[in-house]
C-alpha positions in Angstrom: 136.8 110.6 61.2 134.9 112.6 63.8 137.7 115.1 64.1 137.7 115.7 60.4 134.0 116.3 60.3 134.3 118.8 63.2 137.2 120.6 61.5 135.1 120.9 58.4 132.2 122.5 60.3 130.0 119.4 60.6 126.5 119.5 62.1 128.0 118.9 65.6 130.2 121.9 65.4 129.6 124.8 67.8 129.5 127.2 64.8 126.3 125.5 63.7 124.8 125.5 67.2 125.3 129.2 67.8 124.7 130.4 64.2 123.3 133.9 64.1 121.3 133.3 61.0 118.5 130.8 60.4 119.7 130.6 56.8 122.7 128.5 58.0 120.3 125.6 58.5 121.0 123.1 55.8 119.8 119.6 55.0 122.1 117.2 56.8 120.4 113.9 55.8 123.3 113.0 53.5 126.0 113.7 56.1 127.8 110.5 57.2 129.6 110.6 60.6 131.6 107.7 62.1 130.8 107.5 65.8 133.0 104.5 66.4 135.7 106.7 67.8 133.5 109.0 69.9 136.4 110.5 71.9 137.8 114.0 72.5 140.9 115.0 70.6 144.1 113.7 72.1 147.4 115.5 72.6 149.7 115.2 69.5 152.7 114.3 71.6 151.4 110.7 72.1 152.7 108.0 69.8 150.4 106.4 67.3 150.2 103.1 69.2 149.6 104.7 72.6 147.0 107.0 71.0 145.1 104.1 69.6 145.1 102.3 73.0 143.9 105.4 74.8 141.3 105.9 72.2 139.9 102.4 72.9 140.0 102.9 76.7 138.2 106.3 76.5 135.7 104.9 74.0 134.9 102.1 76.5 134.7 104.6 79.3 132.4 107.1 77.6 130.1 104.5 76.2 129.5 103.1 79.7 129.3 106.5 81.5 127.2 108.5 79.0 124.2 106.3 79.7 120.9 106.0 78.0 118.8 107.6 80.8 115.5 106.4 79.3 116.4 102.8 80.3 113.8 101.2 82.5 116.5 100.6 85.2 116.4 104.3 86.0 113.5 104.6 88.5 111.1 107.4 87.9 111.7 108.1 84.2 108.4 108.3 82.4 106.3 108.9 85.6 104.4 112.0 86.6 104.3 114.3 89.6 101.2 114.8 91.8 98.5 117.1 90.4 99.8 116.8 86.9 98.2 115.6 83.7 99.5 112.5 81.9 100.7 112.5 78.3 98.2 110.2 76.6 100.1 110.0 73.3 103.4 109.1 75.1 101.7 106.5 77.3 99.9 104.8 74.3 103.2 104.9 72.4 105.0 103.2 75.3 102.3 100.5 75.4 102.6 99.9 71.6 106.4 99.5 71.9 106.0 97.1 74.8 103.4 95.0 73.0 105.6 95.0 69.8 108.6 93.8 71.8 106.6 91.0 73.5 105.2 89.9 70.1 108.6 89.8 68.6 110.1 87.8 71.5 107.2 85.3 71.5 108.5 83.9 68.2 111.9 83.1 69.7 111.1 80.7 72.5 108.3 78.8 74.2 108.8 80.7 77.5 108.4 84.0 75.7 105.3 82.7 74.0 103.8 81.7 77.3 104.6 85.1 78.7 102.9 86.7 75.7 99.8 84.6 76.3 99.7 85.5 80.0 100.2 89.2 79.2 97.2 89.1 76.9 95.1 87.3 79.5 96.2 89.5 82.4 93.5 92.2 81.6 90.7 89.7 81.9 92.2 88.2 85.1 92.4 91.7 86.5 88.7 92.3 85.7 87.8 89.1 87.5 89.6 90.2 90.7 88.0 93.7 90.5 84.5 92.2 90.1 85.0 89.7 93.0 86.5 92.3 95.4 84.0 95.1 94.6 81.0 92.7 94.8 82.2 91.4 98.2 82.8 94.8 99.6 79.4 96.1 98.3 77.7 93.1 100.0 79.4 93.7 103.3 78.5 97.4 103.1 74.8 96.6 102.4 74.6 94.1 105.3 76.4 96.4 107.8 74.5 99.5 106.8 71.1 97.7 107.1 72.1 96.4 110.6 73.4 99.7 111.9 70.4 101.6 110.6 68.1 99.3 112.7 70.5 99.6 115.6 69.4 103.2 116.1 65.9 101.9 117.1 66.6 98.7 119.0 68.4 95.4 119.2 67.6 91.7 118.6 67.7 89.5 121.7 68.4 86.4 119.7 71.7 87.9 118.5 72.7 91.5 118.3 74.1 90.9 114.8 70.5 90.5 113.4 68.8 93.5 111.9 65.1 94.1 112.6 63.8 92.1 109.6 66.0 89.1 110.1 65.3 89.1 113.8 61.5 88.7 113.2 61.8 86.1 110.4 61.9 83.1 112.7 59.3 84.4 115.1 55.9 82.7 115.1 54.2 85.6 116.9 54.1 88.1 114.1 51.0 89.2 112.2 50.4 90.5 108.7 49.3 93.8 110.2 52.3 94.2 112.5 54.9 92.0 110.8 57.7 94.3 112.1 56.9 93.6 115.7 58.1 90.4 117.5 59.1 89.6 121.1 62.7 89.0 120.0 63.2 92.6 118.9 63.3 95.2 121.6 63.5 99.0 121.3 66.1 100.7 123.5 63.3 102.1 125.7 61.9 98.7 126.3 65.4 97.4 127.3 66.0 100.3 129.7 62.6 100.7 131.3 61.3 97.1 131.0 57.8 97.9 129.8 56.5 98.0 126.2 54.0 100.9 126.7 54.1 104.2 128.4 54.3 108.0 127.7 58.1 108.1 128.3 59.0 105.4 125.8 58.6 107.6 122.7 60.8 110.3 124.2 63.5 107.8 125.2 63.5 106.1 121.8 63.7 109.6 120.3 66.7 110.4 122.4 68.5 107.1 121.7 67.9 107.5 117.9 69.6 111.0 118.0 72.5 109.7 120.1 73.2 106.8 117.7 73.0 109.1 114.7 75.4 111.6 116.3 77.8 108.8 117.2 77.8 107.4 113.7 78.3 110.8 112.0 81.0 111.9 114.5 83.0 108.7 113.9 82.6 109.2 110.2 84.0 112.7 110.0 86.8 112.0 112.5 88.0 108.9 110.6 87.9 110.8 107.3 89.9 113.8 108.7 92.4 111.6 110.6 93.2 108.9 108.1 91.9 109.6 104.6 90.7 113.1 103.7 90.1 111.9 100.1 87.4 109.5 101.4 84.8 112.3 101.7 82.1 113.2 99.2 80.8 111.2 96.3 84.1 110.7 94.4 82.6 110.8 90.9 83.8 114.4 90.1 87.3 113.4 91.0 87.1 110.1 89.2 86.0 111.9 86.0 89.0 114.2 86.4 91.4 111.3 87.0 90.0 109.4 84.0 90.7 112.5 81.9 94.4 112.1 82.7 94.8 114.2 85.9 96.8 112.6 88.7 95.7 112.8 92.4 98.1 110.6 94.4 96.3 108.8 97.2 92.8 109.4 96.0 92.5 105.7 95.0 94.9 104.3 97.6 94.5 101.6 100.2 93.8 104.0 103.1 91.1 105.7 101.1 89.5 102.3 100.3 89.6 101.2 103.9 88.2 104.4 105.4 85.7 105.0 102.6 84.3 101.5 103.2 84.0 101.9 106.9 82.7 105.5 106.9 80.2 104.8 104.1 78.5 102.3 106.4 78.5 104.8 109.3 77.3 107.8 107.1 74.4 105.8 105.6 73.5 104.5 109.1 73.5 107.9 110.6 70.3 108.8 108.8 71.9 111.7 106.8 70.2 112.5 103.5 72.7 110.7 101.3 73.1 107.5 99.3 75.9 105.1 98.6 75.7 105.0 94.8 78.5 107.5 94.1 80.8 106.3 96.9 80.5 102.7 95.7 81.9 103.8 92.3 84.8 105.3 94.3 85.3 102.1 96.2 85.3 100.0 93.0 87.9 102.3 91.5 90.1 102.1 94.6 89.9 98.3 94.3 91.0 98.5 90.6 93.8 100.9 91.3 95.2 98.7 94.1 94.9 95.5 92.0 96.7 97.2 89.1 99.9 97.3 91.1 100.1 93.5 90.8 100.2 93.7 87.0 103.2 95.3 85.4 101.4 96.3 82.2 99.0 98.5 84.2 101.3 99.5 87.0 103.8 101.2 84.7 101.3 102.8 82.2 98.9 105.5 83.3 96.7 105.3 80.2 96.2 101.5 80.5 95.4 102.0 84.2 92.7 104.5 83.2 91.1 101.9 81.0 90.8 99.6 84.0 89.4 102.5 86.1 86.7 103.0 83.5 85.7 99.4 83.8 85.7 99.8 87.6 83.2 102.7 87.3 80.9 100.3 85.6 81.4 97.8 88.4 80.5 100.4 91.1 77.1 101.2 89.4 76.5 97.5 88.9 76.7 96.7 92.6 75.0 100.0 93.7 71.9 99.5 91.6 72.1 95.9 90.6 72.4 97.0 87.0 75.4 95.5 85.2 74.4 96.8 81.7 73.4 100.2 83.1 76.8 100.3 84.8 78.6 99.8 81.5 76.5 102.5 79.9 77.1 104.8 82.9 80.8 104.5 82.5 80.6 105.2 78.8 78.1 108.1 79.0 79.1 109.8 82.2 82.6 109.3 83.6 85.0 107.8 80.9 87.3 110.0 78.9 88.8 107.3 76.8 86.7 104.2 76.2 87.9 101.8 73.4 85.9 98.8 72.4 88.2 96.5 74.4 87.3 98.4 77.5 83.6 98.0 76.7 84.0 94.1 76.7 86.0 94.1 79.9 83.7 96.4 81.6 80.8 94.1 80.8 82.7 91.1 82.1 83.7 92.9 85.4 80.2 94.2 86.0 78.9 90.6 85.4 81.3 89.1 87.9 80.5 91.9 90.5 76.7 91.3 90.1 77.2 87.6 90.4 79.3 88.0 93.6 76.7 90.3 95.1 73.9 87.9 94.2 75.8 85.1 95.8 76.2 87.1 99.1 72.4 88.0 99.0 72.7 90.9 101.4 69.0 91.6 101.6 67.8 88.0 101.8 65.4 88.5 98.8 67.7 86.9 96.1 68.0 90.4 94.5 70.9 92.7 94.1 69.2 95.7 95.6 66.6 96.2 98.4 64.1 98.1 96.1 63.8 95.6 93.3 60.2 95.6 92.0 58.3 93.9 89.2 55.4 95.6 87.5 53.1 93.9 85.0 50.2 96.3 84.8 50.1 98.0 81.3 50.2 101.7 81.1 47.9 103.8 78.9 48.7 106.4 76.3 47.2 109.3 78.2 49.6 108.6 81.0 52.4 110.1 78.9 51.1 113.5 80.0 51.8 112.9 83.8 55.0 111.2 82.9 56.2 114.3 81.0 55.0 116.5 83.9 57.1 114.4 86.2 60.1 114.9 83.8 59.5 118.7 83.9 59.4 118.6 87.7 62.6 116.5 87.7 64.4 119.0 85.5 63.3 121.9 87.7 64.4 120.0 90.8 67.7 119.1 89.2 68.5 122.7 88.2 67.4 124.0 91.6 69.5 121.4 93.5 72.6 122.1 91.5 72.5 125.8 92.0 71.5 125.6 95.7 74.2 122.9 96.5 76.9 124.8 94.6 76.0 128.1 96.4 76.1 126.3 99.8 79.5 124.6 98.9 80.9 128.0 97.8 79.7 129.5 101.0 81.4 126.7 102.9 84.6 127.2 100.9 84.8 131.0 101.2 83.7 131.5 104.8 84.8 130.2 108.3 82.2 127.4 107.9 84.8 125.4 106.0 87.2 125.6 108.9 84.9 123.5 111.2 83.9 120.4 109.2 83.3 118.3 112.3 81.0 120.9 113.8 79.1 121.2 110.5 78.6 117.4 110.3 77.4 117.2 113.9 75.0 120.1 113.6 73.5 118.8 110.3 73.2 115.3 111.8 71.5 116.7 114.9 68.9 118.6 112.9 68.3 115.7 110.5 67.8 113.2 113.3 65.6 115.7 115.3 63.3 116.3 112.3 63.4 112.8 110.8 62.3 110.7 113.8 58.7 111.9 114.1 58.0 111.1 110.4 58.0 107.5 109.4 59.3 108.1 105.8 62.3 110.2 106.9 63.1 107.9 109.8 63.6 104.8 107.6 66.6 104.5 105.4 66.7 105.8 101.8 66.7 102.3 100.3 63.7 101.2 102.5 61.8 104.3 101.5 62.4 103.8 97.8 61.4 100.1 98.2 58.1 101.1 99.8 57.4 103.7 97.2 58.3 101.5 94.3 56.3 98.4 95.4 52.8 97.9 94.3 50.1 97.2 97.0 49.1 93.6 97.6 46.3 92.0 99.6 48.5 91.7 102.8 50.4 95.0 102.7 50.3 96.8 106.0 51.8 100.0 104.8 49.9 103.3 105.2 50.5 103.8 101.4 48.1 100.8 100.9 45.5 102.2 103.3 42.5 101.7 100.9 38.9 101.0 101.8 36.3 98.9 100.0 33.4 100.4 98.1 31.1 100.1 101.0 33.4 102.2 103.1 34.7 99.5 105.4 38.4 99.4 106.2 40.5 97.0 104.3 41.8 95.2 107.4 40.0 92.0 106.7 41.8 89.8 104.2 38.6 88.0 103.2 36.7 91.2 102.6 39.6 92.5 100.6 39.7 89.4 98.5 35.9 89.5 98.0 35.8 93.1 96.9 39.0 92.8 94.8 42.1 94.9 95.2 41.4 97.1 92.3 37.9 98.2 93.5 39.2 99.9 96.7 39.3 103.6 97.2 41.7 105.8 99.2 41.2 105.7 102.9 42.2 107.9 105.8 45.6 106.2 106.3 46.5 106.9 102.7 45.8 110.6 103.1 47.9 110.7 106.3 50.7 109.0 104.4 50.4 111.5 101.6 50.9 114.6 103.7 53.8 112.8 105.6 55.4 111.9 102.3 55.0 115.5 101.1 56.7 116.7 104.2 59.4 114.1 103.9 60.0 115.2 100.3 60.5 118.8 101.4 62.9 117.8 104.3 64.8 115.5 102.0 65.3 118.3 99.4 66.6 120.7 102.0 68.9 118.3 103.8 70.2 116.8 100.5 71.3 120.3 99.4 73.2 120.8 102.7 74.6 117.3 103.1 76.1 116.7 99.6 79.6 118.1 99.8 80.3 117.7 103.5 83.4 115.9 104.8 81.6 112.5 104.8 81.1 109.9 102.1 77.9 110.9 100.4 76.0 110.0 97.3 72.8 111.5 95.9 69.6 110.3 97.4 67.0 109.6 94.7 63.9 111.7 95.3 60.8 109.8 94.7 57.2 110.8 94.1 53.9 109.1 94.6 50.6 109.0 92.8 47.2 108.0 94.3 45.4 105.0 92.8 42.2 106.4 91.5 40.1 105.4 88.5 36.6 106.7 89.2 37.0 109.9 87.2 35.5 110.4 83.8 38.9 110.6 82.1 39.8 107.0 83.2 36.4 105.4 82.6 37.1 104.8 78.9 39.9 102.2 79.4 39.4 101.0 83.0 37.4 97.9 83.5 35.5 97.5 86.8 37.7 96.0 89.5 40.9 96.5 87.6 44.0 98.7 88.4 44.3 101.6 86.1 47.1 103.6 87.7 50.2 101.9 89.3 51.5 104.2 92.1 54.9 102.5 92.2 55.4 103.2 88.5 54.9 106.9 89.0 57.3 106.8 92.0 59.9 105.0 89.7 59.4 107.5 86.9 59.6 110.4 89.3 62.8 109.1 90.8 64.3 108.7 87.3 63.3 112.2 86.3 64.8 113.8 89.4 68.0 111.8 89.2 68.2 112.6 85.5 67.8 116.3 86.2 70.6 116.3 88.7 73.1 114.1 86.8 71.9 114.7 83.2 72.1 111.0 82.5 69.7 109.6 79.8 70.5 106.3 78.2 72.3 104.7 81.2 69.6 106.0 83.6 66.8 104.4 81.6 68.6 101.1 81.4 69.4 101.2 85.2 65.7 101.8 86.0 64.7 99.1 83.5 67.0 96.6 85.2 65.6 97.6 88.6 62.0 96.9 87.5 62.5 94.0 85.0 59.6 95.5 82.9 60.2 96.1 79.2 56.8 97.8 78.8 57.9 100.8 81.0 60.9 101.8 78.9 58.8 104.5 77.0 57.6 106.2 80.1 61.1 106.2 81.5 62.5 107.6 78.3 59.9 110.3 78.1 60.6 111.4 81.7 64.4 111.2 81.4 64.5 113.1 78.1 62.1 115.8 79.3 64.1 116.2 82.6 67.3 116.7 80.7 65.8 119.2 78.3 64.3 121.3 81.1 67.5 121.1 83.2 69.7 122.0 80.3 67.6 125.0 79.5 68.3 126.3 83.0 72.0 125.3 83.2 74.3 123.1 81.1 76.3 121.5 83.9 75.4 118.4 85.8 76.1 118.2 89.5 79.4 116.4 88.9 80.6 118.9 86.3 79.6 121.8 88.6 81.7 120.3 91.5 84.6 119.9 89.1 84.4 123.5 88.2 83.9 124.5 91.9 87.1 122.7 92.9 89.1 124.0 89.9 90.0 120.6 88.5 91.7 120.8 85.0 88.9 118.9 83.3 88.2 119.6 79.6 84.5 118.6 79.1 84.0 116.8 75.8 80.3 117.8 75.7 80.9 121.5 75.9 81.3 123.1 72.4 83.8 126.0 71.8 82.0 128.5 69.5 84.4 131.5 69.8 86.5 132.8 66.9 89.9 133.2 68.6 93.3 132.1 67.4 96.2 130.2 69.1 98.1 133.5 69.4 95.4 134.9 71.6 95.9 132.1 74.2 99.5 131.2 74.0 102.1 132.2 76.6 104.2 134.3 76.9 101.9 137.2 76.0 102.9 140.8 75.5 104.5 142.1 78.6 105.2 138.7 80.1 108.7 137.3 80.7 110.4 135.4 77.9 109.6 131.7 77.5 111.9 129.5 79.6 113.7 127.2 77.1 116.6 124.8 77.0 119.2 124.7 74.3 120.3 121.4 72.8 123.9 122.2 73.8 125.8 125.0 75.4 124.1 124.8 78.9 125.7 123.3 82.0 124.3 121.2 84.8 124.3 124.2 87.1 122.4 126.4 84.6 119.7 123.7 84.0 119.4 123.1 87.8 119.0 126.8 88.4 116.3 127.0 85.7 114.4 124.1 87.4 114.7 125.8 90.8 113.5 129.2 89.6 110.5 127.9 87.7 107.5 125.6 88.4 106.8 124.6 84.8 106.0 120.9 84.0 108.3 120.9 81.0 110.6 122.9 78.8 110.9 123.3 75.1 114.3 122.6 73.6 115.6 124.9 70.9 118.8 125.0 68.8 120.1 128.1 70.5 118.9 131.4 72.1 119.9 133.2 68.9 118.2 130.6 66.6 115.0 129.5 68.5 114.2 126.6 66.1 112.3 124.0 67.9 114.1 120.7 68.6 111.8 118.9 71.1 110.2 119.0 74.5 111.5 117.5 77.8 109.4 117.0 81.0 110.5 118.6 84.2 110.3 115.3 86.2 112.3 113.4 83.7 114.9 116.1 83.6 115.3 116.2 87.4 115.5 112.4 87.8 118.1 112.2 84.9 120.3 114.8 86.5 120.1 113.2 89.9 120.9 109.9 88.4 123.8 111.3 86.4 125.3 112.9 89.5 124.9 109.7 91.5 126.1 107.1 88.9 128.1 108.9 86.2 131.7 109.5 87.3 133.1 113.0 87.0 129.8 115.0 86.6 130.1 118.4 88.2 128.1 121.6 88.1 130.1 122.8 85.0 129.4 119.5 83.0 127.7 120.4 79.8 124.2 119.2 79.0 123.6 117.6 75.6 120.3 116.9 73.9 122.1 115.7 70.8 123.2 112.2 69.8 126.8 113.4 69.1 129.3 115.3 71.2 130.8 118.7 70.4 134.6 119.0 70.6 135.9 119.2 74.2 139.3 119.7 75.7 140.8 116.7 77.6 140.4 118.5 80.9 136.7 119.3 80.4 134.3 117.4 82.7 132.2 114.6 81.0 129.0 115.7 79.4 125.5 114.5 80.5 123.6 113.2 77.5 119.9 113.6 77.8 118.8 112.9 74.2 116.9 109.9 75.3 114.4 111.8 77.4 113.8 114.3 74.7 110.4 114.2 72.9 111.4 114.9 69.3 107.9 115.1 68.0 105.9 117.4 70.3 102.5 118.6 69.0 102.7 122.0 67.4 100.3 124.5 65.9 100.8 127.8 64.2 99.8 131.2 65.5 96.9 131.3 63.1 95.4 128.0 64.1 91.8 128.6 65.3 91.2 127.8 68.9 88.3 125.6 68.0 90.7 123.2 66.3 93.2 123.5 69.2 90.5 122.6 71.7 89.5 119.6 69.6 93.1 118.4 69.5 93.4 118.6 73.3 90.2 116.8 73.8 90.7 114.0 71.3 94.4 113.4 71.9 94.5 114.1 75.6 97.4 116.6 75.3 98.9 118.4 78.3 100.6 121.1 76.2 101.0 122.2 72.6 103.8 124.4 71.2 103.1 127.4 69.0 105.6 127.9 66.1 105.9 130.1 63.0 108.2 129.0 60.2 109.9 126.6 62.6 110.6 129.3 65.2 109.2 128.7 68.7 106.9 131.5 69.8 105.0 130.2 72.8 103.2 127.3 74.5 99.5 126.5 75.2 98.7 124.2 78.2 95.5 122.6 79.2 95.0 125.2 81.9 95.5 128.0 79.4 92.6 126.6 77.4 90.4 126.2 80.5 91.1 129.7 81.6 90.4 131.0 78.1 87.1 129.1 78.0 86.2 130.5 81.4 87.0 134.0 80.2 84.9 133.6 77.1 82.0 132.4 79.3 82.4 135.5 81.6 83.7 133.5 84.5 86.7 134.0 86.6 89.7 132.5 84.7 91.7 132.3 87.9 89.2 129.7 89.3 90.9 127.1 87.1 93.4 126.2 89.8 93.4 122.9 91.6 92.4 123.5 95.2 
């Protein structure tokens, strides 16, 4: 039957494949071909019986050698190479097929039903493990960082593993005025010299502080360079890129997790102007990626794995700020590319488990998830919206300045010899930071302790200089009884408070400079939250209308919190998630309006000076192929303006559905670096048939040469379901129809680029073919779109290259 069809010019005939005219294309839907005897023509000298026997033998041979190369037994099919973008549509289709198959089998047996139930429950089980593992690691990081930060100043005699605060908890010799001093805690100078007072003690403590800081920073950069180069930086720009579909092998691997966890403790303890918020998101995503390998559903599907990573991002913020709901909103607003409703529920569950785990560990001994948890209950007044908005303006200005200054410094590091000496850079910056930080109390303490002191409201027994108020009579507030008699709200600013103010202003300036230089070095680094302070004062005429005598009108900690939110919002451009995070930190519903006013003002001011957040700016600096969903495409260009090949370029590299040999295909793969190839009917008739990925093609050819008997360089390559007529002496064909995508996304040459960009964003495409009347004319890839958008924005289009 097949021979008859071929003799009559059926659709498998070579005359059809190499037709010189497109008019020869006809509707073949009604053609019926019998493939039960899919064998080459036999010699007519054989007898009828022998012919029938040989036909059966050859049919059996061909059916078992011309394999379906999309079978799961072929390793590597359907996977992606490093630094490539996944095909979201293909991955989601694979998951639907898998789910449909499991559902159908569940109706056939009890075992299959139990497997279906376990498959549905596996996502929640994975979230449970991610929350437990991330919460435990975050607790360990907090405890170790707190201890090693205090180790720079001294050691506890009762046990070297106690930090300063825990060491003095059990002491009966502490006072309210000097609660941080106890006989059990000794500075390094006291241990070396043996006396507690003397002119040389300060210099010796200064020297030991710098030595410990240099040691911690040196170990950090050496471990990162030697074992896990991907452990440096914040990690959020790369995670945003990975969640958009880009593949960076090893970035979320086990070595990155181990080194990032260790070096994050060392980096924070060194005193560098950095935080652990961003790196904790990276740590949580590493945990999620490693745990995904124990679940087949997530190990074999890149799109499903990214849903888990989106939930892990929420877990990271949950343990960094003690804000589970804020973490979920952060993942949704800031980092996630694809966030279905199912991922929202699982993110919430994972963030809950992580927060519960961290609370159970209780790393700070205060039954809170973070060191700087505060509770405010003093109401704010309507006129205070003016300073809140001013704080928002300052935060927006600071955010825009920080982004431009940090990107300029990182570009200088990247384009000069400075980038060739990362160890030296880290050591020098650490040396300068430690040298300038030690004399000032507010730069010497850790970032979390500083924020805690600034956020907290003053009480009757506070010994901080920020609470250095005097009574109305001018006496110092050292006496508890006098303080209680006069009332806390009736006190005025004293000399200690003014000393603290200029030290805090100097600390703010130093933190701003060092944060610009530190963020982007080859150490794990998050963004330190700049905080501000307001002086409690209610004697002016403007406050007299609503302040009752002896009452607190202005809450300094509230202004510090609003200032921190404004500055962080100006840098990251977060709004909703930022307000919820700060609300969860304070536990006060009444302060949502001030936080919203500051966050929104900060974003407006920062956006007026530059549209990119710090994370998006670093994505563009590194050339990651990230298509920002927030950025609008306003230019009136067409697909023909962006597609390749352009005028003067070489012809588009294509495969034909038949007529090419293994040697020709392998030569094409060797001579090009493309991620895939369009498949057309023939070179003379470039009608589009489908698209095949380079990796699938390479793996299929290697598998055919290894497992299919008789495959040589002259073996024909077939992307069709049927075989053309071949002589008996011809080598067997390699059938690759199974790896062919028969429904690639296509647009016409007249499609507006605004629509093309939307298609790439919403479907997560990696390429799109350009056709006209069925003819293949060109291809548009994600990088082509990014280069075109950069060119339209008067930026260098060649910067869109992964570096």
